[in-house]
Steps between C-alpha positions, in 0.01 A plus 500: 500500500644613834858439616722494807874529541716270711850624585749245632811662645747215492862469600639538148219673311156659526236317296173670410192319374190650341220247565137490387200364694554145371861490620649545155831687501451765232842661538803435713832672540813437709769748597817380674719674756830409664583351837770670707746260672758715684625212716441127534153455650386852413208545257348842436309698237430862431120556551512775238582228244174320593302817445660608176477155344137469606424841346666388178298175501168672566574753228578224252178317577292815470658577162403160353160476670228543237199542729372803688736595785212517749432130431810424708323511835753389758862426578650293781842371599702198593849538634815329628458451872700623802697776325568808712436848357552789742341842445562823691242759603507645149427147365840482336690171479788494750705211360484214253238237578640195682346197330356168613808306388743719694668292771706756697274492805600178679612705802167680516308171474686373806409819687134445412516138617670597826260784580169363377535128565175310458303827469615537142337178380195565716441841343639474145481119439848522343861467615764772476665459160733727306252558221232666716455873546552544874861377492567749220352781709721403793808480272438857381437612858833348608725583209336801330365685803482837327277357228284312746442816704372679187252224419131586529350186349609173341333345197515168323607519131159488329360742760768751408408462136131554576590805710684653204191448279249635753682708761339288779681270740359159601591139522275196522496185713666247270814713461495629860502135614852469360647777713513319841306794644141399423279312747377245248186399690394849612588659160673798663852624555647354819566787740664244727764412241550861396567602860724199561731600211483876540303565184246783507171348386445809283760349264245235409266603212117486525350155431222423248358190329659383172192584293450838670459813288773744613495780243506584133823562310621859531442759233877500434499127430200542271684773315812284460336168410142567392373266774215621723343234721431376853789356698469198731747391766625168359696227675833331561626314196435159654149592608428638153658195339260290707201711390612486137517118526164464674644394839189623676367195685626261766724226357610702197880507454728704275853451374641825365852508354635845433830645626408330825278195526186476708271220609182653638185347645172670591393520866165614639619580853793664672519250786716229334844448648784394271756601769660745257612222261309670217363852460148590599357814345174689444357429154395760246150362547334665796517304830694212347859382543761287329795296609811515287844347458771683308803403296707819469672414173258291291471652153807702590703177515403421141557855374838510683602174331394630159675837540816335629529194275260550207475873451441494125201264485139536605323315781304283254820376338659451841216273609433315174714197593356474854300188423805327350675500839390234750367571846795582721692676219745211472601529865509880522318687778449875551388691810357846409651701783652782292360766734473292817178317574172563672283185522564269674848634575494869607871542428657806341851346488426173315600498134419287197674179404536267206566153643626203296668677205723298272657543158214319326239761592367727224323831524163328469577299817567817691174654375297199613680503837417869548129442430487193724672690781257791476205262506640299793535821700139592432393146591644550849225759561234263365621229736465744796141577397417131475661428838258753652204299372429688175392299199672610179378321190492781240753778454469797265839581350576852379804705403811368330435151623180482300656588167656158429298177489793282605550716813128481574515119483806513729295703750217245489745214561690670784196658666299177463199701394302602191653817357283740300601774259257786434388594149607860555757509777597853592575449871503797735415751227173321436430488874553876517262554205244274673517714816426804284214313332341420833570852629325657205196276557528273197469200732369466856797283615840374395353150474243614245772691315723190487216288361456746213863583428710185569497164318736198526674397175714192575531239774801282591454190708787347699658199327537222762845378392631858490357567847690199638831610350456859616425387855846341518671806345306738728631323810855552372424865424380556858842394632695767310398796717626353827820373337591834336378744768832518686697531175282792389546675834880461479504641146319823598838655592601484132187665358505858381 
């Protein structure tokens, strides 16, 4: 039997899968690392942590692997999008990576809007938001000029990890699309935008396809881990999540709930215009695209609630009474704006709310309200897709939102669509392994690979009476943003 490795460099941990030709996960390992929050709105990580934890994970897998080492034929990567890693001429890291959920760059976003105007949407298909890479570059240029002047190249997180394993520097289109520097349609770095913002185009790494062979692991990595195989470029976490869920044809839609939440739909062409209301990126499949809405604090809202109010119990226990609480959580409503919001409200200042609390509410009511709020936020993206003329009847749910049947039924009821759970749901890590599988020549296309490696396990149909009740609650939910926006802005003066 032959095998491939999929490495998913997430926000809180790196997850590594060893996958065979049938899509079976033979071994998996996860290694966590910390976030660095120096100030409110700041979110950073040390790239060395990514590398060391990945080395530890690869070593662990190789130690338990019982086959011949040469039977592991390829490795590829998925990674958190938008994060800025700056390297100098000696390819040394100049500062901590600034992550996707860092919101310090509101000033730089306004500069981009003022200078680029309509050109930004025309070229990149996306608006200027704090999470993207270009605002981070401009922040470093403005506030850490000495560091910026030393920079020779920037990398996205998973590209830095691949560089440390191979010594070669590249990125690929699905991750580059999240920088605000890629011409989405032409699939090239925009010299026009680079010149407009005073960024030397040499800072932008070479571009390759997601399934492209870029190198083999270095002799030093082989010595440390025992791994010796071909290395393939990989993709952004959302693109790889789409691949790993089989979102490889027009009309296919994905709901992925991790730290953030994503609703993603496949697109065949780059000429659709959503007016910047949702993201539009290059797919990990060659010459394909996807449109995407993002909830910044989806799974993070649930993990925050657990860590703050139920630290000593597991997630399964926390959710076990979910079905005993009626729709609407007995009059309690939650908006998941812990880290600001992205879709449909690109607002770094807005903050989360519980609305309707009274002394009768129990912990289980709050839990249901959190899950309903997360799902409502994701539904706002689905409604934007539908308003553009897209038909969405079936949604593949992956991540934390697919681990609880009651939450899956809630998604079907709120989304008003059939929701499917996969038999072996491994998200972006599986997508990365599939890119390696195609790169090594196991399959001629990602579609063929998906047919062999992915199978649905459960389906949840919307329940009509639940749909009706949620429609009423959803309309109330949509009012909360506008009615708390000013309050959140006024409270920023009291944040650390």
